[in-house]
C-alpha atoms as an extended CHARMM CRD file, in Angstrom:
* protein
*
        75  EXT
         1         1  UNK       CA            127.6190000000      124.5300000000       81.6870000000  PROA      1               0.0000000000
         2         2  UNK       CA            126.8310000000      120.9050000000       82.5350000000  PROA      2               0.0000000000
         3         3  UNK       CA            123.1160000000      120.2840000000       82.9350000000  PROA      3               0.0000000000
         4         4  UNK       CA            122.2320000000      118.1070000000       85.9220000000  PROA      4               0.0000000000
         5         5  UNK       CA            119.3710000000      115.6660000000       85.9580000000  PROA      5               0.0000000000
         6         6  UNK       CA            117.0250000000      116.1780000000       88.8730000000  PROA      6               0.0000000000
         7         7  UNK       CA            116.1480000000      112.9420000000       90.6270000000  PROA      7               0.0000000000
         8         8  UNK       CA            113.2230000000      112.6380000000       93.0160000000  PROA      8               0.0000000000
         9         9  UNK       CA            110.7590000000      110.2090000000       94.5200000000  PROA      9               0.0000000000
        10        10  UNK       CA            107.3010000000      110.4060000000       96.0150000000  PROA      10              0.0000000000
        11        11  UNK       CA            106.0530000000      108.7590000000       99.1950000000  PROA      11              0.0000000000
        12        12  UNK       CA            102.3730000000      108.2840000000       99.9420000000  PROA      12              0.0000000000
        13        13  UNK       CA            101.0900000000      107.4630000000      103.4050000000  PROA      13              0.0000000000
        14        14  UNK       CA             97.9170000000      105.4560000000      103.9100000000  PROA      14              0.0000000000
        15        15  UNK       CA             96.0020000000      104.5700000000      107.0540000000  PROA      15              0.0000000000
        16        16  UNK       CA             94.3810000000      101.1470000000      107.1940000000  PROA      16              0.0000000000
        17        17  UNK       CA             90.7550000000      101.3230000000      108.2380000000  PROA      17              0.0000000000
        18        18  UNK       CA             88.0750000000       98.8690000000      109.1920000000  PROA      18              0.0000000000
        19        19  UNK       CA             85.7100000000       98.6280000000      106.1800000000  PROA      19              0.0000000000
        20        20  UNK       CA             82.6620000000       98.2360000000      108.4350000000  PROA      20              0.0000000000
        21        21  UNK       CA             83.2720000000      101.1610000000      110.7800000000  PROA      21              0.0000000000
        22        22  UNK       CA             85.7110000000      103.1820000000      108.6610000000  PROA      22              0.0000000000
        23        23  UNK       CA             87.7500000000      103.7670000000      111.8290000000  PROA      23              0.0000000000
        24        24  UNK       CA             91.5160000000      103.5150000000      111.6150000000  PROA      24              0.0000000000
        25        25  UNK       CA             92.6310000000      100.1500000000      112.9400000000  PROA      25              0.0000000000
        26        26  UNK       CA             95.0450000000       99.9770000000      115.8650000000  PROA      26              0.0000000000
        27        27  UNK       CA             97.0620000000       97.2140000000      114.2100000000  PROA      27              0.0000000000
        28        28  UNK       CA             96.8290000000       96.0110000000      110.6640000000  PROA      28              0.0000000000
        29        29  UNK       CA             96.5050000000       92.2960000000      110.0360000000  PROA      29              0.0000000000
        30        30  UNK       CA             99.8300000000       90.6310000000      109.2000000000  PROA      30              0.0000000000
        31        31  UNK       CA             98.3550000000       88.9220000000      106.1220000000  PROA      31              0.0000000000
        32        32  UNK       CA             97.3640000000       92.3690000000      104.8130000000  PROA      32              0.0000000000
        33        33  UNK       CA            100.8990000000       93.6810000000      105.3900000000  PROA      33              0.0000000000
        34        34  UNK       CA            102.3140000000       90.6270000000      103.6060000000  PROA      34              0.0000000000
        35        35  UNK       CA            100.0310000000       91.1510000000      100.6220000000  PROA      35              0.0000000000
        36        36  UNK       CA            101.0080000000       94.8290000000      100.3510000000  PROA      36              0.0000000000
        37        37  UNK       CA            104.6900000000       93.8430000000      100.3530000000  PROA      37              0.0000000000
        38        38  UNK       CA            104.0140000000       91.1320000000       97.7480000000  PROA      38              0.0000000000
        39        39  UNK       CA            102.3200000000       93.6240000000       95.4400000000  PROA      39              0.0000000000
        40        40  UNK       CA            104.6580000000       96.5890000000       95.9500000000  PROA      40              0.0000000000
        41        41  UNK       CA            107.8890000000       94.7420000000       96.8460000000  PROA      41              0.0000000000
        42        42  UNK       CA            110.4840000000       97.1110000000       98.3250000000  PROA      42              0.0000000000
        43        43  UNK       CA            108.3120000000      100.1490000000       97.5210000000  PROA      43              0.0000000000
        44        44  UNK       CA            106.0850000000       99.3840000000      100.5370000000  PROA      44              0.0000000000
        45        45  UNK       CA            107.0260000000       99.7540000000      104.1690000000  PROA      45              0.0000000000
        46        46  UNK       CA            105.4100000000       99.9020000000      107.5640000000  PROA      46              0.0000000000
        47        47  UNK       CA            105.4490000000      103.0670000000      109.5880000000  PROA      47              0.0000000000
        48        48  UNK       CA            105.7860000000      103.6750000000      113.3020000000  PROA      48              0.0000000000
        49        49  UNK       CA            102.0080000000      103.4200000000      113.6380000000  PROA      49              0.0000000000
        50        50  UNK       CA            101.0310000000       99.8760000000      112.7360000000  PROA      50              0.0000000000
        51        51  UNK       CA             97.8780000000      101.1550000000      111.0780000000  PROA      51              0.0000000000
        52        52  UNK       CA             99.9070000000      103.1730000000      108.5740000000  PROA      52              0.0000000000
        53        53  UNK       CA            101.6800000000      102.0100000000      105.4200000000  PROA      53              0.0000000000
        54        54  UNK       CA            103.9200000000      103.8830000000      103.0300000000  PROA      54              0.0000000000
        55        55  UNK       CA            104.1640000000      103.3460000000       99.2880000000  PROA      55              0.0000000000
        56        56  UNK       CA            107.1730000000      104.8360000000       97.4940000000  PROA      56              0.0000000000
        57        57  UNK       CA            107.8390000000      105.4160000000       93.8340000000  PROA      57              0.0000000000
        58        58  UNK       CA            111.1160000000      104.3900000000       92.2920000000  PROA      58              0.0000000000
        59        59  UNK       CA            113.6620000000      107.1550000000       91.6730000000  PROA      59              0.0000000000
        60        60  UNK       CA            112.1790000000      109.4480000000       89.0180000000  PROA      60              0.0000000000
        61        61  UNK       CA            113.6520000000      112.0290000000       86.6510000000  PROA      61              0.0000000000
        62        62  UNK       CA            110.5430000000      113.3730000000       84.8690000000  PROA      62              0.0000000000
        63        63  UNK       CA            107.1550000000      114.6160000000       86.0550000000  PROA      63              0.0000000000
        64        64  UNK       CA            105.4310000000      112.3500000000       83.5210000000  PROA      64              0.0000000000
        65        65  UNK       CA            107.0130000000      109.3430000000       85.2760000000  PROA      65              0.0000000000
        66        66  UNK       CA            105.5760000000      110.5810000000       88.5660000000  PROA      66              0.0000000000
        67        67  UNK       CA            102.0340000000      110.7570000000       87.1900000000  PROA      67              0.0000000000
        68        68  UNK       CA            102.3940000000      107.3080000000       85.6450000000  PROA      68              0.0000000000
        69        69  UNK       CA            103.8300000000      105.7600000000       88.8140000000  PROA      69              0.0000000000
        70        70  UNK       CA            101.1600000000      107.2760000000       91.0910000000  PROA      70              0.0000000000
        71        71  UNK       CA             98.3850000000      106.1270000000       88.7520000000  PROA      71              0.0000000000
        72        72  UNK       CA             99.8430000000      102.6190000000       88.7620000000  PROA      72              0.0000000000
        73        73  UNK       CA             99.9570000000      102.5390000000       92.5760000000  PROA      73              0.0000000000
        74        74  UNK       CA             96.3200000000      103.5750000000       92.8200000000  PROA      74              0.0000000000
        75        75  UNK       CA             94.8590000000      100.9190000000       90.5210000000  PROA      75              0.0000000000
């Protein structure tokens, strides 16, 4: 029997909030969006709601990679 490697990825959704009021913003500032894309490259994308961003891991094959990737994103 041929053993197959399981491949998976993880997406995390974040809402951008105003640091003073802690309310979700209606639209995020373009410079903020640009900085997120600079840091995360193609792993970051905008969502339908402009106040929401998505960060994706690369394609993973081991759970240990997932923990490492998520920890890296959250630093």
